[in-house]
N, CA, C and O atoms as a GROMACS GRO file, in nm:
protein
  588
    1UNK      N    1   2.161   0.332  -1.397
    1UNK     CA    2   2.184   0.228  -1.268
    1UNK      C    3   2.317   0.298  -1.189
    1UNK      O    4   2.418   0.338  -1.248
    2UNK      N    5   2.296   0.304  -1.048
    2UNK     CA    6   2.377   0.332  -0.957
    2UNK      C    7   2.457   0.238  -0.915
    2UNK      O    8   2.414   0.162  -0.829
    3UNK      N    9   2.582   0.222  -0.964
    3UNK     CA   10   2.665   0.097  -0.929
    3UNK      C   11   2.695   0.088  -0.766
    3UNK      O   12   2.732   0.178  -0.690
    4UNK      N   13   2.669  -0.034  -0.740
    4UNK     CA   14   2.684  -0.060  -0.581
    4UNK      C   15   2.591  -0.035  -0.507
    4UNK      O   16   2.603  -0.067  -0.389
    5UNK      N   17   2.474   0.028  -0.553
    5UNK     CA   18   2.366   0.068  -0.471
    5UNK      C   19   2.252  -0.002  -0.510
    5UNK      O   20   2.148   0.028  -0.451
    6UNK      N   21   2.247  -0.098  -0.606
    6UNK     CA   22   2.111  -0.157  -0.666
    6UNK      C   23   2.037  -0.074  -0.763
    6UNK      O   24   2.089   0.035  -0.788
    7UNK      N   25   1.937  -0.100  -0.818
    7UNK     CA   26   1.855   0.003  -0.898
    7UNK      C   27   1.824   0.103  -0.847
    7UNK      O   28   1.813   0.103  -0.724
    8UNK      N   29   1.802   0.208  -0.911
    8UNK     CA   30   1.726   0.351  -0.871
    8UNK      C   31   1.611   0.321  -0.870
    8UNK      O   32   1.559   0.293  -0.978
    9UNK      N   33   1.528   0.315  -0.745
    9UNK     CA   34   1.369   0.299  -0.736
    9UNK      C   35   1.336   0.439  -0.711
    9UNK      O   36   1.217   0.455  -0.688
   10UNK      N   37   1.398   0.533  -0.709
   10UNK     CA   38   1.322   0.637  -0.654
   10UNK      C   39   1.167   0.708  -0.720
   10UNK      O   40   1.081   0.772  -0.660
   11UNK      N   41   1.174   0.663  -0.876
   11UNK     CA   42   1.051   0.688  -0.942
   11UNK      C   43   0.935   0.588  -0.893
   11UNK      O   44   0.816   0.620  -0.896
   12UNK      N   45   0.975   0.484  -0.854
   12UNK     CA   46   0.874   0.367  -0.785
   12UNK      C   47   0.821   0.427  -0.653
   12UNK      O   48   0.708   0.401  -0.612
   13UNK      N   49   0.903   0.503  -0.592
   13UNK     CA   50   0.877   0.566  -0.461
   13UNK      C   51   0.780   0.670  -0.491
   13UNK      O   52   0.664   0.658  -0.450
   14UNK      N   53   0.817   0.775  -0.561
   14UNK     CA   54   0.723   0.882  -0.604
   14UNK      C   55   0.612   0.830  -0.665
   14UNK      O   56   0.506   0.890  -0.651
   15UNK      N   57   0.617   0.728  -0.732
   15UNK     CA   58   0.466   0.706  -0.814
   15UNK      C   59   0.349   0.689  -0.667
   15UNK      O   60   0.229   0.701  -0.689
   16UNK      N   61   0.387   0.666  -0.554
   16UNK     CA   62   0.314   0.637  -0.450
   16UNK      C   63   0.317   0.781  -0.378
   16UNK      O   64   0.215   0.850  -0.366
   17UNK      N   65   0.424   0.814  -0.341
   17UNK     CA   66   0.427   0.964  -0.240
   17UNK      C   67   0.370   1.069  -0.322
   17UNK      O   68   0.322   1.162  -0.258
   18UNK      N   69   0.365   1.075  -0.431
   18UNK     CA   70   0.302   1.181  -0.520
   18UNK      C   71   0.153   1.161  -0.498
   18UNK      O   72   0.079   1.254  -0.531
   19UNK      N   73   0.102   1.054  -0.446
   19UNK     CA   74  -0.036   1.038  -0.438
   19UNK      C   75  -0.074   1.076  -0.285
   19UNK      O   76  -0.194   1.081  -0.256
   20UNK      N   77   0.007   1.097  -0.204
   20UNK     CA   78  -0.016   1.142  -0.083
   20UNK      C   79   0.007   1.025   0.010
   20UNK      O   80  -0.036   1.044   0.124
   21UNK      N   81   0.066   0.902  -0.014
   21UNK     CA   82   0.101   0.783   0.012
   21UNK      C   83   0.214   0.804   0.102
   21UNK      O   84   0.316   0.845   0.045
   22UNK      N   85   0.223   0.782   0.249
   22UNK     CA   86   0.343   0.818   0.337
   22UNK      C   87   0.439   0.707   0.330
   22UNK      O   88   0.400   0.590   0.335
   23UNK      N   89   0.564   0.740   0.318
   23UNK     CA   90   0.657   0.634   0.306
   23UNK      C   91   0.724   0.600   0.461
   23UNK      O   92   0.775   0.692   0.525
   24UNK      N   93   0.721   0.479   0.507
   24UNK     CA   94   0.748   0.419   0.613
   24UNK      C   95   0.918   0.342   0.600
   24UNK      O   96   0.937   0.234   0.544
   25UNK      N   97   1.007   0.412   0.653
   25UNK     CA   98   1.149   0.381   0.608
   25UNK      C   99   1.224   0.290   0.728
   25UNK      O  100   1.328   0.227   0.709
   26UNK      N  101   1.162   0.294   0.839
   26UNK     CA  102   1.208   0.230   0.958
   26UNK      C  103   1.119   0.140   1.043
   26UNK      O  104   0.998   0.158   1.028
   27UNK      N  105   1.151   0.060   1.115
   27UNK     CA  106   1.053  -0.015   1.190
   27UNK      C  107   0.983   0.085   1.311
   27UNK      O  108   0.874   0.052   1.357
   28UNK      N  109   1.037   0.184   1.351
   28UNK     CA  110   0.996   0.292   1.430
   28UNK      C  111   0.870   0.387   1.356
   28UNK      O  112   0.781   0.434   1.426
   29UNK      N  113   0.872   0.410   1.208
   29UNK     CA  114   0.806   0.476   1.124
   29UNK      C  115   0.664   0.377   1.121
   29UNK      O  116   0.551   0.423   1.140
   30UNK      N  117   0.694   0.225   1.093
   30UNK     CA  118   0.601   0.137   1.097
   30UNK      C  119   0.502   0.148   1.219
   30UNK      O  120   0.381   0.165   1.206
   31UNK      N  121   0.563   0.138   1.331
   31UNK     CA  122   0.498   0.137   1.473
   31UNK      C  123   0.418   0.245   1.464
   31UNK      O  124   0.297   0.227   1.464
   32UNK      N  125   0.472   0.379   1.454
   32UNK     CA  126   0.395   0.489   1.478
   32UNK      C  127   0.270   0.512   1.374
   32UNK      O  128   0.166   0.572   1.401
   33UNK      N  129   0.306   0.451   1.246
   33UNK     CA  130   0.197   0.451   1.131
   33UNK      C  131   0.086   0.363   1.194
   33UNK      O  132  -0.032   0.394   1.181
   34UNK      N  133   0.121   0.262   1.256
   34UNK     CA  134   0.010   0.152   1.302
   34UNK      C  135  -0.055   0.205   1.438
   34UNK      O  136  -0.161   0.161   1.480
   35UNK      N  137   0.022   0.306   1.502
   35UNK     CA  138  -0.062   0.376   1.605
   35UNK      C  139  -0.164   0.452   1.570
   35UNK      O  140  -0.275   0.456   1.624
   36UNK      N  141  -0.117   0.526   1.457
   36UNK     CA  142  -0.224   0.619   1.397
   36UNK      C  143  -0.347   0.530   1.327
   36UNK      O  144  -0.463   0.572   1.319
   37UNK      N  145  -0.306   0.411   1.280
   37UNK     CA  146  -0.380   0.314   1.202
   37UNK      C  147  -0.520   0.254   1.314
   37UNK      O  148  -0.621   0.194   1.276
   38UNK      N  149  -0.492   0.287   1.432
   38UNK     CA  150  -0.579   0.252   1.530
   38UNK      C  151  -0.721   0.291   1.528
   38UNK      O  152  -0.818   0.227   1.568
   39UNK      N  153  -0.714   0.442   1.458
   39UNK     CA  154  -0.859   0.510   1.434
   39UNK      C  155  -0.874   0.532   1.271
   39UNK      O  156  -0.788   0.585   1.201
   40UNK      N  157  -0.989   0.487   1.230
   40UNK     CA  158  -1.007   0.525   1.079
   40UNK      C  159  -0.958   0.400   0.992
   40UNK      O  160  -0.939   0.286   1.036
   41UNK      N  161  -0.944   0.433   0.887
   41UNK     CA  162  -0.931   0.336   0.770
   41UNK      C  163  -0.779   0.365   0.735
   41UNK      O  164  -0.733   0.479   0.734
   42UNK      N  165  -0.703   0.250   0.706
   42UNK     CA  166  -0.558   0.294   0.642
   42UNK      C  167  -0.536   0.174   0.545
   42UNK      O  168  -0.584   0.061   0.560
   43UNK      N  169  -0.461   0.215   0.449
   43UNK     CA  170  -0.422   0.143   0.329
   43UNK      C  171  -0.264   0.132   0.358
   43UNK      O  172  -0.195   0.230   0.383
   44UNK      N  173  -0.217   0.008   0.351
   44UNK     CA  174  -0.076  -0.013   0.344
   44UNK      C  175  -0.033  -0.072   0.207
   44UNK      O  176  -0.089  -0.165   0.149
   45UNK      N  177   0.077  -0.002   0.163
   45UNK     CA  178   0.097  -0.047   0.004
   45UNK      C  179   0.248  -0.118   0.038
   45UNK      O  180   0.344  -0.051   0.077
   46UNK      N  181   0.252  -0.217   0.022
   46UNK     CA  182   0.396  -0.305   0.025
   46UNK      C  183   0.435  -0.314  -0.119
   46UNK      O  184   0.389  -0.392  -0.202
   47UNK      N  185   0.534  -0.215  -0.137
   47UNK     CA  186   0.577  -0.163  -0.293
   47UNK      C  187   0.676  -0.278  -0.317
   47UNK      O  188   0.718  -0.357  -0.233
   48UNK      N  189   0.705  -0.273  -0.450
   48UNK     CA  190   0.793  -0.374  -0.498
   48UNK      C  191   0.877  -0.343  -0.619
   48UNK      O  192   0.824  -0.262  -0.695
   49UNK      N  193   0.994  -0.386  -0.655
   49UNK     CA  194   1.050  -0.364  -0.773
   49UNK      C  195   1.010  -0.477  -0.883
   49UNK      O  196   1.048  -0.472  -0.999
   50UNK      N  197   0.924  -0.583  -0.828
   50UNK     CA  198   0.896  -0.686  -0.943
   50UNK      C  199   0.832  -0.622  -1.047
   50UNK      O  200   0.746  -0.536  -1.025
   51UNK      N  201   0.862  -0.652  -1.154
   51UNK     CA  202   0.814  -0.611  -1.296
   51UNK      C  203   0.683  -0.561  -1.305
   51UNK      O  204   0.646  -0.448  -1.273
   52UNK      N  205   0.609  -0.663  -1.353
   52UNK     CA  206   0.460  -0.630  -1.412
   52UNK      C  207   0.379  -0.630  -1.302
   52UNK      O  208   0.283  -0.554  -1.311
   53UNK      N  209   0.391  -0.700  -1.190
   53UNK     CA  210   0.307  -0.685  -1.100
   53UNK      C  211   0.284  -0.570  -1.002
   53UNK      O  212   0.175  -0.525  -0.967
   54UNK      N  213   0.422  -0.525  -0.960
   54UNK     CA  214   0.451  -0.376  -0.899
   54UNK      C  215   0.391  -0.265  -1.008
   54UNK      O  216   0.337  -0.162  -0.967
   55UNK      N  217   0.400  -0.288  -1.115
   55UNK     CA  218   0.388  -0.205  -1.249
   55UNK      C  219   0.247  -0.164  -1.248
   55UNK      O  220   0.208  -0.049  -1.264
   56UNK      N  221   0.165  -0.277  -1.225
   56UNK     CA  222   0.021  -0.238  -1.179
   56UNK      C  223  -0.015  -0.213  -1.099
   56UNK      O  224  -0.117  -0.145  -1.106
   57UNK      N  225   0.031  -0.244  -0.984
   57UNK     CA  226  -0.002  -0.229  -0.830
   57UNK      C  227  -0.003  -0.061  -0.797
   57UNK      O  228  -0.089   0.001  -0.736
   58UNK      N  229   0.106  -0.015  -0.850
   58UNK     CA  230   0.124   0.122  -0.802
   58UNK      C  231   0.019   0.229  -0.893
   58UNK      O  232  -0.033   0.327  -0.838
   59UNK      N  233   0.000   0.200  -1.019
   59UNK     CA  234  -0.108   0.275  -1.108
   59UNK      C  235  -0.252   0.250  -1.065
   59UNK      O  236  -0.345   0.326  -1.088
   60UNK      N  237  -0.260   0.119  -0.989
   60UNK     CA  238  -0.382   0.082  -0.948
   60UNK      C  239  -0.442   0.187  -0.820
   60UNK      O  240  -0.555   0.237  -0.808
   61UNK      N  241  -0.350   0.196  -0.751
   61UNK     CA  242  -0.377   0.316  -0.615
   61UNK      C  243  -0.407   0.425  -0.703
   61UNK      O  244  -0.502   0.486  -0.654
   62UNK      N  245  -0.380   0.464  -0.782
   62UNK     CA  246  -0.395   0.635  -0.852
   62UNK      C  247  -0.534   0.593  -0.881
   62UNK      O  248  -0.620   0.651  -0.815
   63UNK      N  249  -0.573   0.503  -0.965
   63UNK     CA  250  -0.716   0.482  -1.023
   63UNK      C  251  -0.806   0.459  -0.909
   63UNK      O  252  -0.922   0.498  -0.914
   64UNK      N  253  -0.758   0.396  -0.800
   64UNK     CA  254  -0.875   0.376  -0.686
   64UNK      C  255  -0.891   0.478  -0.598
   64UNK      O  256  -0.989   0.475  -0.524
   65UNK      N  257  -0.795   0.588  -0.589
   65UNK     CA  258  -0.824   0.670  -0.521
   65UNK      C  259  -0.905   0.799  -0.600
   65UNK      O  260  -0.929   0.911  -0.556
   66UNK      N  261  -0.931   0.752  -0.711
   66UNK     CA  262  -1.031   0.855  -0.766
   66UNK      C  263  -1.192   0.799  -0.726
   66UNK      O  264  -1.286   0.853  -0.784
   67UNK      N  265  -1.214   0.710  -0.646
   67UNK     CA  266  -1.318   0.679  -0.595
   67UNK      C  267  -1.383   0.765  -0.465
   67UNK      O  268  -1.308   0.812  -0.379
   68UNK      N  269  -1.531   0.782  -0.458
   68UNK     CA  270  -1.580   0.854  -0.377
   68UNK      C  271  -1.550   0.800  -0.228
   68UNK      O  272  -1.558   0.883  -0.137
   69UNK      N  273  -1.518   0.670  -0.198
   69UNK     CA  274  -1.462   0.636  -0.071
   69UNK      C  275  -1.301   0.592  -0.082
   69UNK      O  276  -1.255   0.508  -0.159
   70UNK      N  277  -1.230   0.670   0.016
   70UNK     CA  278  -1.077   0.651   0.030
   70UNK      C  279  -1.043   0.621   0.180
   70UNK      O  280  -1.113   0.668   0.270
   71UNK      N  281  -0.928   0.537   0.205
   71UNK     CA  282  -0.905   0.525   0.329
   71UNK      C  283  -0.862   0.670   0.377
   71UNK      O  284  -0.841   0.760   0.296
   72UNK      N  285  -0.850   0.686   0.523
   72UNK     CA  286  -0.813   0.812   0.585
   72UNK      C  287  -0.681   0.826   0.595
   72UNK      O  288  -0.633   0.939   0.604
   73UNK      N  289  -0.600   0.712   0.596
   73UNK     CA  290  -0.437   0.720   0.582
   73UNK      C  291  -0.397   0.626   0.482
   73UNK      O  292  -0.461   0.526   0.451
   74UNK      N  293  -0.271   0.667   0.425
   74UNK     CA  294  -0.219   0.556   0.350
   74UNK      C  295  -0.059   0.558   0.360
   74UNK      O  296  -0.004   0.668   0.352
   75UNK      N  297   0.015   0.445   0.375
   75UNK     CA  298   0.120   0.419   0.410
   75UNK      C  299   0.212   0.328   0.318
   75UNK      O  300   0.162   0.238   0.250
   76UNK      N  301   0.315   0.348   0.318
   76UNK     CA  302   0.403   0.232   0.202
   76UNK      C  303   0.523   0.180   0.254
   76UNK      O  304   0.608   0.255   0.301
   77UNK      N  305   0.537   0.062   0.251
   77UNK     CA  306   0.679   0.019   0.299
   77UNK      C  307   0.741  -0.040   0.144
   77UNK      O  308   0.662  -0.085   0.062
   78UNK      N  309   0.883  -0.033   0.118
   78UNK     CA  310   0.929  -0.102   0.006
   78UNK      C  311   1.008  -0.218   0.026
   78UNK      O  312   1.124  -0.224   0.066
   79UNK      N  313   0.930  -0.311  -0.007
   79UNK     CA  314   1.002  -0.480  -0.012
   79UNK      C  315   1.130  -0.480  -0.069
   79UNK      O  316   1.139  -0.412  -0.172
   80UNK      N  317   1.229  -0.536  -0.034
   80UNK     CA  318   1.341  -0.548  -0.080
   80UNK      C  319   1.459  -0.438  -0.100
   80UNK      O  320   1.570  -0.452  -0.152
   81UNK      N  321   1.382  -0.294  -0.025
   81UNK     CA  322   1.464  -0.197  -0.044
   81UNK      C  323   1.466  -0.155   0.117
   81UNK      O  324   1.576  -0.154   0.172
   82UNK      N  325   1.366  -0.126   0.182
   82UNK     CA  326   1.367  -0.113   0.346
   82UNK      C  327   1.314  -0.235   0.410
   82UNK      O  328   1.199  -0.254   0.450
   83UNK      N  329   1.424  -0.320   0.411
   83UNK     CA  330   1.378  -0.433   0.463
   83UNK      C  331   1.347  -0.464   0.612
   83UNK      O  332   1.270  -0.554   0.648
   84UNK      N  333   1.415  -0.381   0.696
   84UNK     CA  334   1.355  -0.384   0.829
   84UNK      C  335   1.217  -0.340   0.866
   84UNK      O  336   1.142  -0.398   0.945
   85UNK      N  337   1.189  -0.209   0.785
   85UNK     CA  338   1.046  -0.172   0.785
   85UNK      C  339   0.944  -0.270   0.744
   85UNK      O  340   0.843  -0.297   0.809
   86UNK      N  341   0.988  -0.332   0.605
   86UNK     CA  342   0.893  -0.403   0.567
   86UNK      C  343   0.849  -0.526   0.669
   86UNK      O  344   0.732  -0.555   0.693
   87UNK      N  345   0.954  -0.586   0.720
   87UNK     CA  346   0.942  -0.698   0.816
   87UNK      C  347   0.864  -0.652   0.919
   87UNK      O  348   0.763  -0.715   0.952
   88UNK      N  349   0.905  -0.524   0.986
   88UNK     CA  350   0.827  -0.481   1.107
   88UNK      C  351   0.656  -0.479   1.065
   88UNK      O  352   0.568  -0.525   1.136
   89UNK      N  353   0.637  -0.414   0.934
   89UNK     CA  354   0.490  -0.400   0.877
   89UNK      C  355   0.451  -0.537   0.881
   89UNK      O  356   0.337  -0.550   0.927
   90UNK      N  357   0.513  -0.657   0.845
   90UNK     CA  358   0.445  -0.765   0.809
   90UNK      C  359   0.402  -0.834   0.959
   90UNK      O  360   0.318  -0.923   0.973
   91UNK      N  361   0.462  -0.786   1.041
   91UNK     CA  362   0.428  -0.839   1.202
   91UNK      C  363   0.287  -0.809   1.221
   91UNK      O  364   0.210  -0.887   1.278
   92UNK      N  365   0.249  -0.689   1.172
   92UNK     CA  366   0.099  -0.649   1.180
   92UNK      C  367  -0.004  -0.748   1.113
   92UNK      O  368  -0.118  -0.759   1.159
   93UNK      N  369   0.033  -0.812   1.018
   93UNK     CA  370  -0.032  -0.892   0.935
   93UNK      C  371   0.007  -1.034   0.930
   93UNK      O  372  -0.025  -1.104   0.834
   94UNK      N  373   0.083  -1.085   1.040
   94UNK     CA  374   0.152  -1.211   1.021
   94UNK      C  375   0.058  -1.333   0.972
   94UNK      O  376   0.106  -1.431   0.916
   95UNK      N  377  -0.054  -1.323   0.994
   95UNK     CA  378  -0.135  -1.446   0.945
   95UNK      C  379  -0.125  -1.462   0.788
   95UNK      O  380  -0.142  -1.570   0.732
   96UNK      N  381  -0.096  -1.345   0.723
   96UNK     CA  382  -0.055  -1.379   0.580
   96UNK      C  383   0.067  -1.392   0.529
   96UNK      O  384   0.155  -1.314   0.566
   97UNK      N  385   0.086  -1.467   0.458
   97UNK     CA  386   0.235  -1.499   0.390
   97UNK      C  387   0.286  -1.375   0.320
   97UNK      O  388   0.208  -1.304   0.256
   98UNK      N  389   0.425  -1.346   0.330
   98UNK     CA  390   0.472  -1.251   0.273
   98UNK      C  391   0.448  -1.250   0.113
   98UNK      O  392   0.450  -1.349   0.039
   99UNK      N  393   0.427  -1.128   0.080
   99UNK     CA  394   0.385  -1.098  -0.060
   99UNK      C  395   0.407  -0.966  -0.087
   99UNK      O  396   0.352  -0.878  -0.021
  100UNK      N  397   0.520  -0.932  -0.226
  100UNK     CA  398   0.506  -0.831  -0.272
  100UNK      C  399   0.510  -0.823  -0.415
  100UNK      O  400   0.571  -0.909  -0.479
  101UNK      N  401   0.447  -0.721  -0.477
  101UNK     CA  402   0.355  -0.615  -0.406
  101UNK      C  403   0.231  -0.664  -0.351
  101UNK      O  404   0.179  -0.764  -0.401
  102UNK      N  405   0.173  -0.600  -0.246
  102UNK     CA  406   0.034  -0.614  -0.192
  102UNK      C  407  -0.026  -0.515  -0.138
  102UNK      O  408   0.018  -0.401  -0.140
  103UNK      N  409  -0.140  -0.551  -0.082
  103UNK     CA  410  -0.217  -0.416   0.009
  103UNK      C  411  -0.260  -0.478   0.100
  103UNK      O  412  -0.316  -0.585   0.076
  104UNK      N  413  -0.248  -0.431   0.234
  104UNK     CA  414  -0.295  -0.454   0.372
  104UNK      C  415  -0.408  -0.345   0.390
  104UNK      O  416  -0.377  -0.228   0.372
  105UNK      N  417  -0.532  -0.376   0.422
  105UNK     CA  418  -0.630  -0.256   0.460
  105UNK      C  419  -0.690  -0.305   0.614
  105UNK      O  420  -0.734  -0.412   0.655
  106UNK      N  421  -0.666  -0.169   0.678
  106UNK     CA  422  -0.707  -0.172   0.832
  106UNK      C  423  -0.829  -0.089   0.860
  106UNK      O  424  -0.869   0.004   0.790
  107UNK      N  425  -0.879  -0.132   0.964
  107UNK     CA  426  -0.986  -0.056   1.004
  107UNK      C  427  -0.965  -0.054   1.173
  107UNK      O  428  -0.954  -0.147   1.253
  108UNK      N  429  -0.963   0.076   1.190
  108UNK     CA  430  -0.953   0.085   1.346
  108UNK      C  431  -0.836  -0.020   1.401
  108UNK      O  432  -0.844  -0.069   1.514
  109UNK      N  433  -0.733  -0.048   1.315
  109UNK     CA  434  -0.611  -0.134   1.347
  109UNK      C  435  -0.613  -0.275   1.356
  109UNK      O  436  -0.532  -0.351   1.411
  110UNK      N  437  -0.725  -0.300   1.289
  110UNK     CA  438  -0.750  -0.434   1.258
  110UNK      C  439  -0.761  -0.486   1.114
  110UNK      O  440  -0.849  -0.438   1.042
  111UNK      N  441  -0.700  -0.556   1.078
  111UNK     CA  442  -0.702  -0.592   0.939
  111UNK      C  443  -0.796  -0.632   0.894
  111UNK      O  444  -0.851  -0.725   0.953
  112UNK      N  445  -0.842  -0.591   0.796
  112UNK     CA  446  -0.984  -0.607   0.715
  112UNK      C  447  -0.976  -0.686   0.577
  112UNK      O  448  -1.070  -0.758   0.544
  113UNK      N  449  -0.871  -0.671   0.503
  113UNK     CA  450  -0.863  -0.719   0.379
  113UNK      C  451  -0.702  -0.715   0.353
  113UNK      O  452  -0.614  -0.643   0.401
  114UNK      N  453  -0.699  -0.825   0.257
  114UNK     CA  454  -0.528  -0.828   0.206
  114UNK      C  455  -0.565  -0.891   0.055
  114UNK      O  456  -0.644  -0.980   0.024
  115UNK      N  457  -0.473  -0.806  -0.030
  115UNK     CA  458  -0.479  -0.851  -0.150
  115UNK      C  459  -0.323  -0.850  -0.192
  115UNK      O  460  -0.245  -0.757  -0.214
  116UNK      N  461  -0.307  -1.003  -0.195
  116UNK     CA  462  -0.152  -1.018  -0.217
  116UNK      C  463  -0.104  -1.030  -0.369
  116UNK      O  464  -0.186  -0.997  -0.455
  117UNK      N  465   0.000  -1.065  -0.401
  117UNK     CA  466   0.062  -1.047  -0.508
  117UNK      C  467  -0.026  -1.140  -0.626
  117UNK      O  468  -0.048  -1.092  -0.737
  118UNK      N  469  -0.068  -1.260  -0.593
  118UNK     CA  470  -0.141  -1.334  -0.678
  118UNK      C  471  -0.268  -1.277  -0.724
  118UNK      O  472  -0.326  -1.314  -0.825
  119UNK      N  473  -0.307  -1.186  -0.646
  119UNK     CA  474  -0.451  -1.097  -0.715
  119UNK      C  475  -0.402  -0.992  -0.763
  119UNK      O  476  -0.495  -0.912  -0.779
  120UNK      N  477  -0.278  -0.936  -0.804
  120UNK     CA  478  -0.219  -0.838  -0.876
  120UNK      C  479  -0.171  -0.881  -1.019
  120UNK      O  480  -0.211  -0.837  -1.127
  121UNK      N  481  -0.051  -1.001  -0.988
  121UNK     CA  482   0.002  -1.046  -1.138
  121UNK      C  483  -0.082  -1.096  -1.205
  121UNK      O  484  -0.167  -1.180  -1.175
  122UNK      N  485  -0.056  -1.029  -1.326
  122UNK     CA  486  -0.123  -1.112  -1.473
  122UNK      C  487  -0.252  -1.007  -1.469
  122UNK      O  488  -0.327  -1.027  -1.565
  123UNK      N  489  -0.287  -0.920  -1.397
  123UNK     CA  490  -0.421  -0.850  -1.416
  123UNK      C  491  -0.347  -0.703  -1.437
  123UNK      O  492  -0.236  -0.660  -1.406
  124UNK      N  493  -0.481  -0.640  -1.513
  124UNK     CA  494  -0.429  -0.471  -1.525
  124UNK      C  495  -0.469  -0.422  -1.402
  124UNK      O  496  -0.531  -0.469  -1.306
  125UNK      N  497  -0.402  -0.280  -1.436
  125UNK     CA  498  -0.426  -0.185  -1.310
  125UNK      C  499  -0.560  -0.156  -1.291
  125UNK      O  500  -0.596  -0.145  -1.174
  126UNK      N  501  -0.641  -0.141  -1.379
  126UNK     CA  502  -0.805  -0.141  -1.383
  126UNK      C  503  -0.859  -0.247  -1.288
  126UNK      O  504  -0.929  -0.215  -1.191
  127UNK      N  505  -0.830  -0.369  -1.314
  127UNK     CA  506  -0.875  -0.482  -1.237
  127UNK      C  507  -0.819  -0.486  -1.094
  127UNK      O  508  -0.890  -0.530  -1.004
  128UNK      N  509  -0.704  -0.445  -1.071
  128UNK     CA  510  -0.650  -0.439  -0.926
  128UNK      C  511  -0.710  -0.320  -0.864
  128UNK      O  512  -0.737  -0.330  -0.744
  129UNK      N  513  -0.737  -0.205  -0.925
  129UNK     CA  514  -0.814  -0.090  -0.852
  129UNK      C  515  -0.952  -0.119  -0.831
  129UNK      O  516  -1.010  -0.066  -0.736
  130UNK      N  517  -1.022  -0.211  -0.921
  130UNK     CA  518  -1.162  -0.236  -0.870
  130UNK      C  519  -1.158  -0.348  -0.744
  130UNK      O  520  -1.258  -0.373  -0.676
  131UNK      N  521  -1.041  -0.404  -0.727
  131UNK     CA  522  -1.039  -0.500  -0.588
  131UNK      C  523  -1.007  -0.400  -0.493
  131UNK      O  524  -1.072  -0.414  -0.389
  132UNK      N  525  -0.915  -0.285  -0.494
  132UNK     CA  526  -0.910  -0.166  -0.394
  132UNK      C  527  -1.047  -0.100  -0.398
  132UNK      O  528  -1.084  -0.080  -0.282
  133UNK      N  529  -1.118  -0.067  -0.468
  133UNK     CA  530  -1.230   0.001  -0.458
  133UNK      C  531  -1.328  -0.080  -0.394
  133UNK      O  532  -1.403  -0.026  -0.312
  134UNK      N  533  -1.339  -0.215  -0.422
  134UNK     CA  534  -1.428  -0.278  -0.347
  134UNK      C  535  -1.390  -0.289  -0.184
  134UNK      O  536  -1.476  -0.292  -0.097
  135UNK      N  537  -1.296  -0.293  -0.167
  135UNK     CA  538  -1.233  -0.292  -0.025
  135UNK      C  539  -1.270  -0.138   0.043
  135UNK      O  540  -1.306  -0.119   0.160
  136UNK      N  541  -1.254  -0.046  -0.052
  136UNK     CA  542  -1.257   0.107   0.008
  136UNK      C  543  -1.422   0.111   0.026
  136UNK      O  544  -1.459   0.165   0.130
  137UNK      N  545  -1.511   0.067  -0.048
  137UNK     CA  546  -1.636   0.087  -0.053
  137UNK      C  547  -1.700   0.025   0.067
  137UNK      O  548  -1.789   0.077   0.134
  138UNK      N  549  -1.644  -0.096   0.088
  138UNK     CA  550  -1.695  -0.186   0.222
  138UNK      C  551  -1.653  -0.116   0.364
  138UNK      O  552  -1.714  -0.129   0.470
  139UNK      N  553  -1.556  -0.053   0.345
  139UNK     CA  554  -1.504  -0.010   0.491
  139UNK      C  555  -1.482   0.140   0.518
  139UNK      O  556  -1.479   0.180   0.635
  140UNK      N  557  -1.466   0.225   0.413
  140UNK     CA  558  -1.425   0.359   0.406
  140UNK      C  559  -1.582   0.435   0.416
  140UNK      O  560  -1.689   0.392   0.373
  141UNK      N  561  -1.554   0.561   0.488
  141UNK     CA  562  -1.655   0.654   0.492
  141UNK      C  563  -1.648   0.745   0.342
  141UNK      O  564  -1.542   0.750   0.278
  142UNK      N  565  -1.763   0.807   0.299
  142UNK     CA  566  -1.761   0.890   0.172
  142UNK      C  567  -1.681   1.014   0.181
  142UNK      O  568  -1.700   1.084   0.280
  143UNK      N  569  -1.608   1.046   0.106
  143UNK     CA  570  -1.535   1.171   0.127
  143UNK      C  571  -1.627   1.288   0.132
  143UNK      O  572  -1.730   1.288   0.065
  144UNK      N  573  -1.598   1.377   0.202
  144UNK     CA  574  -1.648   1.490   0.251
  144UNK      C  575  -1.636   1.622   0.130
  144UNK      O  576  -1.529   1.678   0.108
  145UNK      N  577  -1.750   1.654   0.067
  145UNK     CA  578  -1.699   1.773  -0.004
  145UNK      C  579  -1.709   1.884   0.051
  145UNK      O  580  -1.801   1.919   0.124
  146UNK      N  581  -1.602   1.956   0.017
  146UNK     CA  582  -1.569   2.081   0.086
  146UNK      C  583  -1.620   2.194  -0.021
  146UNK      O  584  -1.583   2.182  -0.138
  147UNK      N  585  -1.700   2.296   0.014
  147UNK     CA  586  -1.749   2.428  -0.047
  147UNK      C  587  -1.676   2.535  -0.035
  147UNK      O  588  -1.715   2.642  -0.084
   0.00000   0.00000   0.00000
């Protein structure tokens, strides 16, 4: 632990960024990402340090990305760490109460699904991944195979 700086969460960030999920660190980053989200499908992961729930949420993303249908874009904000960015992100789905970890899914800029903490907590990464895959299958196009 780094004294005076809070817990070292870099590995929690990398668990998502290593999968190609882009970190949004500022409100401006969020606005830019949501502008991109106006076309295609977008998964927004609200990351968290919260023990078992976040510990299953991040691995669930990895499992879900093995699906034939995945979002065009993936972004993440880190609740409790990047507070301004997280607050800005929540403005885009303010009809849902704040929840972290959680997943917000958009198609052409419109929120289509929300998986809040209570659907993550107490469940396995595979069960959470199954929920994500259900959303991906409903809204995403099949991955193009490049030969």
